Wavefront OBJ file of the C-alpha trace (Angstrom):
o trace
v 39.153 43.997 -45.460
v 35.898 44.207 -47.206
v 33.761 47.694 -47.986
v 30.841 46.413 -45.517
v 33.215 45.209 -42.653
v 34.617 48.152 -42.905
v 31.793 49.951 -42.948
v 30.323 48.445 -39.908
v 33.493 48.840 -37.863
v 33.674 52.242 -38.610
v 30.255 53.559 -38.176
v 29.347 51.153 -35.287
v 27.300 53.532 -33.719
v 24.667 53.045 -36.356
v 24.174 49.538 -36.162
v 24.554 48.956 -32.652
v 20.622 49.282 -31.976
v 20.287 46.332 -34.092
v 23.256 44.214 -32.831
v 21.752 44.989 -29.335
v 18.041 43.571 -30.857
v 19.574 40.411 -32.650
v 21.720 39.881 -29.080
v 18.507 39.928 -26.899
v 16.524 38.255 -29.222
v 19.156 35.273 -29.307
v 19.590 35.587 -25.325
v 15.505 35.273 -25.326
v 15.666 31.978 -27.018
v 19.046 30.518 -25.782
v 18.336 31.345 -22.308
v 14.786 29.426 -22.201
v 16.388 26.658 -23.848
v 19.142 26.544 -21.672
v 17.103 26.641 -18.876
v 14.658 23.789 -19.618
v 17.484 21.529 -21.246
v 19.593 22.364 -17.905
v 16.567 21.208 -15.804
v 15.913 18.156 -17.675
v 19.672 16.867 -17.020
v 19.487 17.827 -13.424
v 15.806 16.182 -13.490
v 17.489 12.933 -13.909
v 20.922 13.746 -12.698
v 20.861 10.591 -9.930
v 20.509 8.481 -13.249
v 23.041 10.139 -15.522
v 25.477 10.181 -12.829
v 25.378 6.703 -11.456
v 27.879 3.728 -11.624
v 24.976 2.029 -14.165
v 25.672 0.810 -17.400
v 22.204 -0.370 -18.317
v 18.827 0.242 -16.625
v 15.806 -1.715 -16.829
v 12.393 -0.919 -17.220
v 8.766 -1.922 -17.324
v 8.066 -3.708 -21.344
v 5.772 -0.964 -21.949
v 8.027 2.162 -20.503
v 9.286 4.581 -23.240
v 11.191 6.479 -20.756
v 11.572 6.849 -17.054
v 8.203 9.034 -16.537
v 6.411 7.584 -19.308
v 4.156 4.287 -18.612
v 4.788 1.703 -15.850
v 8.411 1.654 -14.937
v 8.501 -0.567 -12.140
v 8.818 -4.176 -12.069
v 8.364 -7.357 -10.185
v 10.847 -8.294 -7.393
v 11.983 -11.454 -9.811
v 13.127 -9.668 -12.559
v 16.389 -8.889 -10.330
v 17.809 -12.178 -10.269
v 16.878 -13.011 -13.821
v 18.974 -9.828 -14.378
v 21.841 -11.175 -12.573
v 21.783 -14.824 -14.573
v 23.622 -12.826 -17.321
v 27.388 -13.589 -17.072
v 28.379 -9.805 -17.963
v 26.340 -8.287 -15.294
v 28.255 -7.781 -12.041
v 25.740 -5.693 -9.997
v 21.927 -4.863 -10.004
v 20.159 -2.455 -7.762
v 16.774 -0.936 -7.799
v 15.933 2.704 -7.942
v 13.682 3.669 -4.889
v 11.546 6.962 -4.736
v 8.142 8.002 -3.580
v 6.570 11.660 -3.049
v 5.552 12.487 0.689
v 4.875 15.534 2.518
v 7.816 17.752 4.085
v 7.230 20.652 6.272
v 9.460 22.761 8.083
v 9.561 23.560 11.570
v 9.662 27.506 11.604
v 8.133 28.748 14.893
v 6.431 31.829 12.615
v 3.060 30.998 11.059
v 4.061 33.425 8.492
v 7.347 30.987 7.339
v 6.316 27.409 7.912
v 5.659 25.989 4.687
v 4.358 22.748 3.402
v 5.202 20.888 0.427
v 5.133 17.665 -1.388
v 8.796 16.232 -2.495
v 9.943 13.463 -4.342
v 12.000 11.391 -1.896
v 14.850 9.385 -3.441
v 16.610 6.659 -2.087
v 20.415 5.607 -2.111
v 22.496 3.192 -0.920
v 25.480 4.790 1.098
v 28.017 1.876 0.748
v 31.165 3.246 -0.999
v 30.549 2.617 -4.881
v 26.578 1.962 -4.306
v 25.014 1.996 -7.733
v 22.606 3.938 -6.771
v 25.093 6.776 -4.865
v 25.757 9.562 -7.368
v 29.497 9.743 -8.734
v 29.274 13.454 -7.615
v 28.025 12.929 -3.909
v 31.221 13.412 -1.754
v 32.647 11.412 1.042
v 31.064 13.903 3.670
v 27.941 13.557 1.720
v 27.734 9.849 1.656
v 28.830 9.676 5.478
v 25.910 12.322 6.463
v 23.380 9.983 4.921
v 24.254 7.416 6.775
v 22.707 8.922 9.909
v 18.980 7.963 10.342
v 16.575 10.378 8.868
v 19.088 12.519 7.692
v 18.078 14.275 4.367
v 19.935 16.041 1.552
v 17.936 18.926 -0.437
v 19.401 20.536 -3.493
v 20.267 24.555 -2.691
v 17.592 25.715 -5.197
v 14.745 24.125 -3.433
v 15.735 26.057 0.210
v 13.703 28.626 -0.398
v 10.774 26.963 -1.337
v 11.014 24.403 1.628
v 11.726 27.275 4.142
v 14.554 24.711 5.299
v 18.481 25.492 5.600
v 21.398 23.156 6.635
v 20.761 22.011 9.919
v 17.156 22.948 10.264
v 14.616 19.914 11.783
v 12.104 19.483 9.431
v 8.647 16.837 9.349
v 9.117 14.710 6.313
v 6.070 12.186 5.819
v 4.996 13.019 9.171
v 8.142 11.964 10.745
v 11.200 14.151 12.136
v 14.066 14.412 9.668
v 17.077 16.485 9.815
v 18.336 18.572 6.782
v 22.365 17.607 6.764
v 23.579 18.217 3.329
v 22.998 20.870 0.467
v 23.270 19.685 -2.833
v 24.171 21.449 -6.134
v 22.632 20.776 -9.574
v 19.649 18.465 -8.238
v 16.530 20.935 -8.820
v 13.296 19.783 -9.963
v 10.460 21.740 -11.628
v 7.855 20.085 -10.393
v 8.637 18.640 -6.794
v 12.034 19.309 -4.889
v 14.149 16.117 -4.652
v 15.039 15.030 -1.592
v 17.593 12.327 -0.896
v 17.855 9.843 1.693
v 19.751 6.518 2.321
v 17.566 3.322 1.924
v 17.767 2.526 5.369
v 16.062 6.167 6.082
v 13.662 5.569 3.165
v 12.137 2.493 5.346
v 12.487 3.965 8.671
v 9.939 6.946 7.096
v 7.752 3.786 5.934
v 7.941 5.044 1.831
v 8.221 1.488 0.926
v 4.897 0.532 -0.291
v 5.201 -2.817 -2.095
v 7.749 -5.436 -1.117
v 6.614 -7.452 -4.329
v 7.765 -4.932 -6.717
v 10.656 -2.764 -7.149
v 11.469 0.240 -9.026
v 13.308 0.386 -11.889
v 16.905 -1.353 -11.817
v 20.224 -0.303 -12.330
v 22.779 -2.754 -13.968
v 26.600 -2.798 -13.472
v 28.461 -5.010 -16.191
v 31.940 -6.062 -16.246
v 32.884 -4.057 -19.431
v 30.911 -0.881 -20.219
v 32.262 -0.857 -23.790
v 29.704 -3.618 -24.322
v 26.933 -1.938 -22.710
v 24.819 -2.241 -26.058
v 25.699 -5.651 -26.563
v 24.614 -6.528 -23.314
v 21.221 -4.459 -23.221
v 19.984 -6.369 -26.526
v 20.825 -9.852 -24.831
v 18.887 -9.122 -22.011
v 16.044 -7.749 -24.111
v 16.277 -11.131 -25.925
v 15.778 -12.924 -22.926
v 13.000 -10.812 -21.538
v 9.815 -12.277 -23.129
v 8.059 -9.227 -22.434
v 8.655 -9.080 -18.737
v 11.175 -6.180 -19.189
v 12.909 -3.651 -21.541
v 16.683 -2.850 -21.210
v 18.155 0.514 -21.822
v 21.595 1.847 -22.067
v 22.423 5.030 -19.786
v 22.633 7.682 -22.539
v 19.654 5.854 -24.453
v 17.549 6.652 -21.327
v 18.883 9.845 -20.423
v 18.047 11.289 -24.142
v 14.344 9.588 -23.962
v 13.723 11.152 -20.683
v 14.898 14.772 -21.719
v 13.074 14.630 -24.785
v 9.745 13.392 -22.794
v 10.554 16.525 -20.527
v 11.161 19.044 -23.233
v 8.217 17.827 -25.415
v 6.048 19.008 -22.249
v 3.077 21.108 -23.785
v 3.966 24.387 -21.436
v 7.381 23.991 -22.227
v 6.969 23.558 -25.905
v 4.194 26.984 -25.943
v 6.924 28.604 -24.176
v 9.767 28.228 -26.386
v 7.709 28.708 -29.467
v 6.114 31.878 -28.442
v 10.150 32.902 -27.197
v 10.772 32.071 -30.807
v 8.112 34.222 -32.216
v 8.844 36.871 -29.881
v 12.319 37.057 -30.736
v 11.944 37.102 -34.436
v 9.579 39.705 -34.473
v 11.831 41.967 -32.297
v 15.091 41.312 -34.574
v 12.732 41.769 -37.622
v 11.393 44.964 -36.354
v 14.288 46.903 -35.278
v 17.380 44.952 -37.152
v 15.371 46.135 -40.332
v 14.586 49.555 -39.510
v 18.113 49.964 -38.259
v 19.504 48.929 -41.355
v 17.174 51.040 -43.313
v 18.200 53.939 -41.738
v 22.112 53.024 -41.895
v 21.644 52.508 -45.706
v 19.798 55.941 -45.940
v 22.242 57.766 -44.064
v 25.117 56.401 -46.616
v 23.121 57.461 -49.393
v 25.487 59.547 -50.758
v 28.296 57.338 -50.654
v 26.292 54.628 -52.902
v 25.632 57.454 -55.149
v 29.398 58.090 -55.641
v 29.739 54.208 -56.418
v 27.386 54.470 -58.723
v 28.616 57.153 -60.304
v 32.199 55.667 -60.369
v 30.503 52.804 -62.365
v 29.537 50.207 -59.384
v 26.469 48.640 -60.438
v 23.387 48.319 -58.562
v 23.583 44.274 -58.170
v 27.149 45.260 -56.709
v 25.804 47.565 -54.112
v 23.116 45.292 -53.064
v 25.242 42.486 -52.288
v 27.196 45.403 -50.004
v 24.136 45.838 -48.094
v 23.691 42.267 -47.785
v 27.556 41.704 -46.524
v 26.703 44.555 -44.568
v 23.746 42.953 -42.863
v 25.755 39.866 -42.560
v 28.590 41.468 -40.404
v 25.700 42.910 -38.036
v 24.379 39.718 -37.734
v 27.857 38.152 -36.820
v 27.991 41.095 -34.500
v 24.737 39.975 -32.792
v 26.177 36.370 -32.459
v 29.451 37.793 -30.589
v 26.915 40.030 -28.288
v 24.555 37.064 -27.844
v 27.484 34.615 -26.536
v 28.626 37.240 -24.049
v 25.391 37.647 -22.937
v 24.255 34.101 -22.534
v 27.474 33.541 -20.377
v 26.571 35.784 -18.211
v 23.108 34.684 -17.615
v 25.023 31.255 -17.188
v 26.964 32.455 -14.372
v 24.120 34.241 -12.497
v 21.655 30.845 -13.388
v 24.672 28.799 -11.791
v 25.021 31.295 -8.712
v 21.267 30.464 -7.704
v 21.932 26.625 -8.131
v 19.892 26.381 -11.844
v 21.749 24.293 -14.100
v 21.828 25.567 -17.841
v 22.906 23.368 -20.545
v 22.745 24.246 -24.701
v 22.597 21.353 -26.940
v 24.766 22.148 -30.003
v 21.950 21.372 -32.371
v 19.578 24.349 -30.459
v 22.810 26.293 -30.668
v 23.292 26.277 -34.184
v 19.540 26.321 -34.635
v 19.477 29.907 -33.184
v 22.803 30.913 -34.662
v 21.431 30.306 -38.322
v 17.929 31.905 -37.151
v 19.537 35.281 -35.812
v 21.774 35.492 -39.067
v 18.930 34.995 -41.547
v 16.882 37.765 -39.350
v 20.101 40.195 -40.003
v 20.691 39.113 -43.835
v 16.667 39.214 -44.226
v 16.512 42.659 -42.740
v 19.151 43.452 -45.132
v 17.418 42.482 -47.875
v 14.664 44.217 -46.727
v 16.316 47.845 -46.848
v 17.481 47.755 -50.428
v 14.746 49.487 -51.915
v 16.619 52.564 -50.352
v 19.391 52.174 -52.999
v 16.884 53.342 -55.416
v 17.337 56.882 -53.939
v 21.302 56.462 -54.877
v 20.809 58.602 -58.184
v 24.459 59.835 -59.141
v 22.561 63.529 -60.317
v 21.690 63.669 -56.749
v 25.306 64.650 -55.911
v 25.257 67.857 -58.049
v 22.505 69.188 -56.335
l 1 2 3 4 5 6 7 8 9 10 11 12 13 14 15 16 17 18 19 20 21 22 23 24 25 26 27 28 29 30 31 32 33 34 35 36 37 38 39 40 41 42 43 44 45 46 47 48 49 50 51 52 53 54 55 56 57 58 59 60 61 62 63 64 65 66 67 68 69 70 71 72 73 74 75 76 77 78 79 80 81 82 83 84 85 86 87 88 89 90 91 92 93 94 95 96 97 98 99 100 101 102 103 104 105 106 107 108 109 110 111 112 113 114 115 116 117 118 119 120 121 122 123 124 125 126 127 128 129 130 131 132 133 134 135 136 137 138 139 140 141 142 143 144 145 146 147 148 149 150 151 152 153 154 155 156 157 158 159 160 161 162 163 164 165 166 167 168 169 170 171 172 173 174 175 176 177 178 179 180 181 182 183 184 185 186 187 188 189 190 191 192 193 194 195 196 197 198 199 200 201 202 203 204 205 206 207 208 209 210 211 212 213 214 215 216 217 218 219 220 221 222 223 224 225 226 227 228 229 230 231 232 233 234 235 236 237 238 239 240 241 242 243 244 245 246 247 248 249 250 251 252 253 254 255 256 257 258 259 260 261 262 263 264 265 266 267 268 269 270 271 272 273 274 275 276 277 278 279 280 281 282 283 284 285 286 287 288 289 290 291 292 293 294 295 296 297 298 299 300 301 302 303 304 305 306 307 308 309 310 311 312 313 314 315 316 317 318 319 320 321 322 323 324 325 326 327 328 329 330 331 332 333 334 335 336 337 338 339 340 341 342 343 344 345 346 347 348 349 350 351 352 353 354 355 356 357 358 359 360 361 362 363 364 365 366 367 368 369 370 371 372 373 374 375 376 377 378 379
């Protein structure tokens, strides 16, 4: 075991403040990344969890939310002409006012919601794969709706409540998990209920198309073939391709970008400020030990390397505590119905950032070593 590591383990109390500062800096950044990434995934969950292999959007659409993604109804039969296509279904959604039926005026709430239609036949393309059989059967009931758990407080509703949806009576029959929406709550209904609620506005156009093919492994080949014969009428996407484009669009939102940037700045500020001072104080407290090493012939360069290695191990301890804190926050968020997702690239970025803060803080404290004069041991 190296001298630096044994020093950190033996005198861990002196370095605890630096470890905690690094851990909370990492938590500050990762918690927001996890929240926004998780919500971004949940925002398109009905797409990611569908049985479709390919999605067909408008020719000018860069993602599901950027540009016109709707299509003329004639595109559906054109897609069916590909011999590898076995099923095509259109995605239907619309905005509508939702109001609970609370008797107390203080608890009465009105919200605009995103109403998403799903087909309730077994194995339907638009039916998310994580919908249980009980959910599928419940949605077959006319005017039945499914609401994500995270939206219940916002809508003032609970399971079994009667509410107004698009000025018509609906009943909350299902509570879902992992379908939150940061802009408008998602409400799922059957396609039949969608029509009963008068949500269909234009019979000549459809939403984006979900496409199922015989061999999902050939999705890229079929996508390219569909695009080759599109003649500018539509654009086909594979499921992973569209999911990534949707998440990138949401993460590039200006407000989210500002919040993440501010979190990184604040995390670096807290980490450098506390860690550098803690390491400086710890080195100063051990100045006689460093002076003894110099008296034994250890060079100043070797002492500097010890301090840098010591700061590295403080950074490793900070990463370990960050992992524990992030795990705890993730459990709390999931208990509240908020999904958390941590892209590997972002986790690596934060880990490198914390180690850089720790090592940089250690290098800032190297000036204290000038006080480690062997002559001071004789005083």
